[in-house]
N, C-alpha and C positions, 0 to 999 in steps of 0.2 A: 197397498204398497203405492206409495207416492214418489216416484222416481223423478228426481230434476232433471228436466231434459236438457241436454248439452247441444253443442252446436250440431247443426244439421251436417250430413255428409251426403251431398248429392251424388248422382250416377256420373260418371267420368263423360259420357256422352252428353249429358246435361250440360256440363261445364263447357265443353267445347261448342256446343250451339249457342250458348249465352256468350262465349268469348266471340264467335263469329257475328253476333248479333251486335254486340259491342263494338266490334271493328267497322261494322257497317255504319253505326251511327256516327263513327269519328270520321269516315269516309264522306257522310252526307255532310257533316259539319265543316269539311274542307271545301265541299261544293259550294256551300251557303256562303263561306268567306269568299269564294272566288266570284261570287255573284255580287257581294258587296263591294268589290273592287271596281266594278263596272260604274261610269260615271253617270250612266242615264238609268242606274237601277232605281226602280219603284218598290215601295213599301219596305223601306229601310227597317223601319221599327220592328215590324214582323219578323224580317229575316233575321235581325239580330237576337231577338228574342227564341226563334227556333234554334239558331246556332248555338246559342247558350246552354239551351234546355239539351239538345243533342249531345253536346260536347260533356256536359255534367254528366249524363246517363251512361252515355257510351264510355267515358273515361273511367267511370265507378265501376260500371259492369266488367269493363276489361281488367282492371286493376284487382277486382276480387276474383275473378275466373284465373287470372296469373297467380294470384297468391295461393288459391287452392289447388291448382296444378303443381306449383313449386312444392308446398309444404305436404302434400299427398293426402289432404282433406277430402277423400273422394272414393266412392265405391268403384273399383276398377271395372272394366267392361267384361262383363260374364261372370263376374261374381254374384253370389246369392247374397243380399244383404240381411243382416243380423240384426233382427228387431229385439232381441234379449227376452222375447215371450217363451212360455214354456212351449215343447212340442205338442202340437195338437194332432188329434186322430184324423188321418186323411179322411177327407169326404169321398164317398163312394158314389158313382154316378146311378141312376136309375137302373140301367142295363145290367150293372153289377149286383145291384140290389136284388132284381128279379132272379139272376142266375144263383145267387145265394140262397134265396128263397127255395128254388126249385131244387137245388140240392139237399137242402134241410129237408124238403118234402120227400125226396127220394130215400134219403137215410131212415125217415121215419116208417115208411112202407117197407122197407127191407129187414 
């Protein structure tokens, strides 16, 4: 079974956290630009490089998250993700296995 993987559907909370992170990077970009406006600013090249990097990553992350939220391409909070796999038999804990063995032994004796 070779299924072609489609676009991923992240959890809604994951998108919200990424949106917050993207917004924070844009906020940091704004602070770096304010630093550049000062006349006695040192290391201008480093600040410019950091501002461009933060703006690109923050803007891209924010745009991706907003697109996912608007189009509904996410797994809503509290929903169980559907992997498309066949249902598997639930795994029992060792305590449950012991009690099942004891029940079977009681039935064999009686």
